[in-house]
C-alpha positions, 0 to 999 in steps of 0.5 A: 108582637107575639100576639100578632105573630100567633094570629098570622100563624093560624092558617098553619094551625088549621092546616095541621088540624086537617092533617091530624084529623085525616091521620086519626081517621085512617087509624080509626078506620083501620087503614093505618094499622096499630101493632100489638106487642104481646103484653098489656100496654098503658099509654099516658099522654096529653093533647097540649105542649108543656107540663100536664103531670105526665112523669109523676103519673107514669111513676104512680101508674108503674108503682100501682102495676107493681102492687097488683103483681105486674112486672111493668116496664117503661118506654119513652121517646127520650125527649132531648136526649143526645142519642137516637134508636133504641137505648136500654136505660135500666134493666132492673139492676143497673143503668146503661145510660145517663140523662144526657144520653137518654133524657131526664124523664126516663131516668127519673122514672126508672130511678123512682120505680126501679123497673126496666126502662128504655127509650126509642123513637119507634115505640113498636120496635122499642117495646118489643126489644124491651120485652125481649131483653127484660121479660116484663109483662106490662108496659107503660108508654110515657107521652104516647097519645099521638103515637098511634102505631103501637096499640094500647089497652088503656089510654090515660090522657092528662089535662091541665085545669088551669089551661081548661079554665083560663087559656085564651082563644089563641092558646086553644088552637093547634100548633104553631099558633096555639099549644094543642097537639090534637083537637079536643075532639081526640079525647074520644079515644081516651079510656079515662081523662085526668084533670090535674089541678096541681096545687090549685083548688078544684074549679068549675070547667067551662060549659064547652069543656063539660060537654066535651067530657060528659061521655068520658070517665074523668078523674081529678088529681092534684100535686103533693109534696114529698120532702126535700132530697140531697141531689148528691146523696139522695138523703131525704129531709122534712119539708119543715127543715127548709122553712125560712131557709134562704135558697137560690131556686133553679128550674129548667122545666116548662112552667117554672112559676109553679115550682117557685110558687110551691117553694114559697108556700112551703116557707122557703125564702127564695133569694133569687131565681135562675131559669133555664129552658125546658129539658135543659142539658146542663154544661159546666158553664151552667154549673158555674153560673149556678155557683156564681149566683149562689155565692153572690145571693148569700143563699144557704142552699140551692133548690132544684126540680127533680128533673134538673136534679137527674141531670146535675147529679153528674156534676157532683164534684163541681157542686161539692161545696154547695148544698143542693137539694130537689123538691120531690112532687107526687101526684095524688088521684081523687076517687083513687079506689075507682081508678085502682079498680079499673087498672086492676081489671084491665091488667088481668 
C-alpha cells in the first residue's frame, strides 16, 4: 500500500523538481541574490531527508575552526522548536533557552563546542544578529545547503553511503515520493562532498554515482564511539563498562536501527527497545512510559542517543531513581589532513 502511494505521488515529485531547478537557476544567474554577512561562512547540509551526520560534522568543523584560531559561531533553523524568529541559544558563557524552545540539535552543538549559537528561520537576519551580539568572526550553518539566500564561502554536503549503494528507484526521487530534497545535479554547488559510511565498511559506489561525483572533491567519513555519559551529571564512562549490561534502549532519531545495532556491537544487552518519532519533544507522559518499561524489563540502565539526552535532561527529578546514559558518537574523516588544509586556507 505504501509503495503504491509513493508511485501515485511521483507526479508531485516531478513538479517539485521543476520548482527546485527553476529556483536554483535564478540563484545561479544572480537573479535571486545571495546576501553576504561580513564573516567567513561554512555551510553543512545534505540533499536528502533523514540522518546523514550533520550534527557531528558541525561539531567537528567548529572545533577545527577553534584550533585554527577562529572565533566561530553556529546558526541553525532550530528544527522542531517551540519558538519562532531569532533566538540566541548560547552566548559563549550561558544558555538563554533550552531544547524545547530552540531545538535539540543546536543545544547539543553549543554544549559540545562551547561557542555562541543561535536559531533563526531567516539565516541572513539570524547571522547578522548573532555576529553583532557575540563578535564571532566565522559562522557554521547547520543544514543550510538549500538556504541559498545567505552567501557562503564553503559548502559541505553529506551523503549517506547506504543510501547511495542500496536505495531503490523510489527512494532516489524527490519529495514527496522519495527522500531527495534536491536532484543529484545540485551537488555541483558543493565545495566538497563527504560520504558518511557511519559504522559500515567502505563500499564501491554505483557507476552513475561515481560519474556524478567525478568532478568533486570527495572525502569519506565514519562514526566512532566516544564513551557513555550520565544524562544527569555528564560523567563519562568507558565503553567497556557497559559490556553485558542489561539496558532499555530509547531512541527518538530518524534512523534508530543504527543506534541499536551500535549498542549491540559494543556488547550492551538490550532488554527492550522504545522508539519515538524523530526530534521527539518528550513530555512527562513519555518519561513515565520510559520508567514503566525500565522497571518491567528488569534492566540495569536506560541508554539514549545524545540528541534525546539533551531533551531528557530537564526531567532529571522524574528520572532520579533510574541510571540513564547516552552514547556519544563523533565523526572521523579519512584523509583528514587534506580536509584540514582546505578549511585552513578558506578561513584566512
